[in-house]
C-alpha positions as CSV (number, residue, x, y, z in Angstrom):
1,M,101.5,108.3,86.0
2,N,104.8,109.8,87.1
3,D,107.4,109.8,84.7
4,V,109.7,107.5,86.8
5,P,111.1,104.5,85.5
6,A,108.9,101.4,86.9
7,K,110.6,99.7,89.4
8,A,110.4,95.9,90.1
9,Q,109.7,96.6,94.0
10,S,106.8,97.9,95.7
11,W,106.5,101.3,97.8
12,Q,104.2,99.9,100.6
13,Q,106.6,100.1,103.3
14,E,107.9,103.5,102.1
15,R,104.1,104.7,101.8
16,N,103.2,103.8,105.1
17,L,106.7,105.1,106.7
18,L,105.7,108.7,105.5
19,E,102.0,108.1,106.3
20,Q,103.2,107.7,110.4
21,A,105.8,110.6,110.2
22,A,103.2,113.1,108.4
23,R,100.0,112.1,111.3
24,K,102.7,112.6,114.8
25,A,104.1,115.9,112.6
26,G,100.7,116.9,113.1
27,Q,99.6,116.1,116.0
28,L,102.6,118.0,117.2
29,A,102.2,120.9,115.1
30,L,98.4,121.4,116.3
31,N,100.0,121.4,119.9
32,Y,101.4,125.2,118.7
33,F,98.4,126.4,116.6
34,N,96.2,128.9,117.7
35,R,98.6,129.0,120.6
36,D,100.9,132.4,119.5
37,P,104.2,130.9,118.6
38,Q,107.5,132.4,119.0
39,V,107.8,133.4,115.1
40,W,110.7,134.5,113.7
41,S,111.7,136.0,109.8
42,K,114.5,134.3,107.6
43,A,117.2,135.8,105.7
44,N,114.4,136.2,102.5
45,D,111.7,137.6,104.7
46,S,109.3,134.6,104.8
47,P,108.5,133.6,108.8
48,V,109.2,130.2,110.5
49,T,107.7,129.7,113.4
50,E,108.7,127.6,116.9
51,A,106.8,124.7,115.3
52,D,108.1,124.4,111.9
53,L,111.6,123.7,113.8
54,A,110.1,121.5,116.4
55,V,108.3,119.6,113.9
56,D,111.8,119.0,111.7
57,R,113.5,118.1,114.1
58,M,111.3,115.3,114.6
59,L,111.3,114.7,111.2
60,H,115.0,114.3,110.5
61,K,115.2,112.0,113.4
62,D,112.0,109.3,112.6
63,L,112.7,109.0,108.7
64,L,116.7,108.9,109.1
65,G,116.1,107.1,112.2
66,A,114.0,104.3,109.7
67,R,116.1,104.9,106.9
68,P,119.5,106.2,107.7
69,G,120.9,105.8,104.1
70,F,119.0,108.3,102.6
71,G,119.5,112.0,101.9
72,W,118.1,114.8,103.5
73,L,116.6,118.1,102.3
74,S,114.2,120.0,104.4
75,E,113.2,124.0,104.1
76,E,114.1,124.1,107.8
77,T,117.4,122.1,107.6
78,E,121.1,124.2,106.6
79,D,121.5,122.2,103.0
80,S,124.3,119.3,102.3
81,A,125.4,118.4,99.2
82,E,125.6,115.2,100.5
83,R,122.0,114.3,99.6
84,R,123.1,114.2,96.4
85,S,125.3,111.2,95.8
86,K,122.1,109.4,97.9
87,D,119.7,107.2,95.4
88,M,116.7,108.1,98.1
89,V,116.3,111.4,99.6
90,F,113.9,112.6,102.3
91,V,112.1,115.9,100.7
92,V,110.4,117.7,103.4
93,D,108.5,120.6,104.0
94,P,107.5,120.6,108.0
95,I,104.8,123.6,107.6
96,D,103.8,124.6,104.3
97,G,102.1,127.4,104.7
98,T,103.3,129.0,107.4
99,R,101.8,132.0,107.6
100,A,98.6,130.2,107.3
101,F,100.1,128.5,110.0
102,I,100.2,132.0,111.8
103,N,97.1,133.2,111.2
104,G,95.0,130.1,112.2
105,E,93.9,129.5,109.0
106,D,93.1,125.7,108.3
107,V,95.3,124.8,105.0
108,W,98.3,124.3,105.8
109,T,100.6,121.0,105.7
110,I,102.9,118.5,106.4
111,S,104.9,117.5,103.0
112,I,107.2,114.3,102.8
113,A,108.1,113.0,99.1
114,I,110.9,110.8,98.4
115,V,112.7,111.6,95.3
116,R,114.9,108.5,93.1
117,D,116.6,109.5,90.0
118,D,114.6,113.5,89.6
119,R,111.6,112.3,90.6
120,P,109.3,111.8,93.8
121,V,108.1,108.1,94.3
122,V,105.8,108.2,97.5
123,A,104.5,111.2,99.1
124,A,102.4,112.1,101.8
125,L,100.9,115.1,102.3
126,Y,99.1,115.9,105.3
127,A,96.6,118.9,106.3
128,P,95.9,118.5,110.1
129,V,93.4,120.4,110.6
130,R,91.3,119.2,108.3
131,D,92.6,116.0,108.7
132,E,93.4,115.2,104.7
133,M,95.8,112.9,104.1
134,Y,97.1,112.5,100.4
135,L,99.0,109.5,99.6
136,A,100.6,108.2,96.8
137,S,104.2,105.9,95.4
138,H,105.0,105.5,91.9
139,A,102.7,103.2,90.0
140,D,100.2,103.2,92.5
141,G,97.5,106.1,92.3
142,A,96.9,108.8,94.5
143,F,94.4,108.8,97.3
144,M,92.5,110.9,100.0
145,N,91.8,109.7,103.4
146,G,92.2,105.8,101.8
147,K,89.9,106.8,98.7
148,A,91.2,106.6,95.1
149,V,91.4,109.8,93.3
150,S,91.5,111.0,90.4
151,V,91.8,114.6,88.6
152,K,88.8,115.9,86.7
153,E,89.3,116.2,82.2
154,R,89.2,120.0,81.3
155,K,89.5,121.2,77.7
156,D,89.3,125.0,78.0
157,L,89.1,127.5,80.7
158,S,85.7,127.8,80.7
159,G,84.4,127.4,83.9
160,V,87.6,126.3,85.4
161,R,88.2,126.5,89.4
162,A,92.1,128.3,89.9
163,V,93.6,128.9,92.5
164,G,96.4,131.0,92.6
165,P,97.5,134.3,92.9
166,S,94.1,136.8,92.0
167,S,95.7,139.2,90.2
168,V,96.9,136.2,86.9
169,I,92.9,134.7,87.8
170,R,91.0,137.8,88.3
171,K,92.4,139.7,84.9
172,G,93.8,138.9,82.1
173,P,93.7,136.1,80.0
174,I,92.7,133.2,81.8
175,H,89.8,135.8,82.8
176,D,88.9,136.7,79.7
177,K,88.5,132.4,78.9
178,G,85.9,131.8,81.5
179,A,87.7,130.9,84.6
180,N,86.7,131.5,87.7
181,W,89.1,132.4,90.9
182,T,88.1,130.4,93.4
183,G,91.1,131.7,96.3
184,Y,94.1,131.8,97.5
185,I,95.8,128.7,99.0
186,G,98.8,129.8,101.1
187,S,100.1,126.4,101.3
188,L,101.5,125.5,97.7
189,A,101.8,121.7,97.9
190,Y,97.7,121.1,98.8
191,R,97.4,124.1,96.2
192,V,98.3,121.6,93.8
193,A,96.8,119.0,95.0
194,M,93.5,120.5,95.5
195,L,93.3,119.3,91.8
196,A,93.5,115.9,92.9
197,D,90.3,115.2,94.4
198,N,88.3,117.7,92.6
199,K,87.9,121.0,94.6
200,A,90.2,122.7,91.7
201,D,91.0,122.4,87.7
202,L,94.2,124.9,87.5
203,A,97.0,125.6,89.6
204,L,99.3,128.6,89.6
205,A,101.9,130.0,91.3
206,R,104.9,132.5,90.9
207,S,108.8,131.5,90.2
208,G,110.5,130.3,93.3
209,A,108.8,127.6,94.8
210,H,111.6,124.8,95.7
211,D,111.3,120.9,95.7
212,W,110.1,120.9,99.4
213,D,107.2,122.8,98.4
214,L,106.4,120.8,95.2
215,A,107.8,116.9,95.4
216,A,105.0,115.2,97.5
217,A,102.4,117.0,95.9
218,D,103.8,116.8,91.8
219,L,103.4,112.7,92.7
220,I,100.1,112.9,94.0
221,I,99.1,114.9,91.0
222,S,100.8,113.0,88.9
223,E,99.2,109.0,90.3
224,A,95.6,111.2,89.8
225,G,96.4,111.5,86.4
226,G,97.2,115.3,85.9
227,I,100.2,117.0,85.2
228,L,103.2,120.0,87.0
229,R,104.8,121.9,84.5
230,E,106.9,124.8,84.8
231,D,105.8,127.0,82.3
232,L,107.7,126.4,79.0
233,G,106.0,122.9,79.9
234,K,109.0,121.0,81.7
235,I,108.7,118.4,83.6
236,L,110.0,118.8,87.0
237,T,113.0,117.9,88.4
238,Y,114.6,117.6,92.1
239,N,117.1,117.3,94.2
240,K,120.1,119.5,92.2
241,S,122.3,121.5,93.2
242,V,119.9,124.2,93.1
243,P,116.0,122.5,94.4
244,R,114.4,126.2,92.5
245,H,111.4,125.9,89.9
246,G,110.1,128.4,87.3
247,A,106.7,129.8,87.5
248,L,104.2,126.7,87.3
249,Y,100.8,125.4,86.1
250,A,99.1,121.9,87.9
251,C,96.0,120.7,85.5
252,S,94.9,117.8,83.7
253,P,96.8,117.3,80.6
254,E,93.8,118.0,77.8
255,L,94.0,121.5,79.4
256,E,97.5,121.9,78.8
257,P,97.5,123.0,75.8
258,V,95.0,125.9,76.6
259,I,96.8,127.1,79.7
260,Q,100.7,126.4,78.8
261,P,100.7,129.6,75.9
262,I,99.2,131.6,77.8
263,M,102.1,131.3,81.0
264,P,104.5,133.9,79.7
265,K,101.7,136.5,78.6
266,L,100.9,136.3,82.8
267,K,102.5,138.7,85.1
268,F,103.1,136.9,88.7
269,P,103.4,139.0,91.4
270,A,107.1,138.9,92.6
271,R,105.7,138.0,96.4
272,T,102.5,136.4,95.8
273,P,100.5,139.5,98.1
274,R,97.3,137.9,100.3
275,P,94.3,138.9,98.7
């Protein structure tokens, strides 16, 4: 389960808010999908499209309109230190997997979380092309399209379905212990959430991911009985002054004693190439 202390309240209203916002955002993004949207390169050479910006504006308006006292952290909005003083913070990636979106692939997502006390407490992750909606709230479990989901228990790497950079899965210690590379998923949030409904058993990511890539997926996998950790086994914390994280693994708790000692030996690419 999630590592946030229990709170004597229901998160139902917030979960409904995020679900509605994610669905609306998905429909807006689909208006640009496969229609040659305008694309720019950001300072870090990652792409941003007019769809990213339109979805970000809509979510900012709708979510803060509904919860004006919350803070805001989004990939496509200039960061403000004010969020650090807020009890609740929306953490948003308007389109996670922008390259997949540009390339006409079906696995890109709308990722929205509410963070309290450095940990996510409500999450919605929506893959519009696949019409897959993952929802979770603290101590309430995780769901995909209304069905409760849970991470499959794995105790060793033999036969494990691993998603992430091919260079660290198709060779080296993970491969040698019997794991199978099942593909690269550009949306990091979806890559992690895949474990929740048994599409994969292990997800890996290089260092440099941000809060908006991870907060929603972290809660989803946690509520599904799995874990998301930085490479030395550290629980992720959010809404810090620098919202970035180290290399990551997601798996069942039973697999962690196997994968965690391997992580320092993995040579992640500086930038994950497409396989």
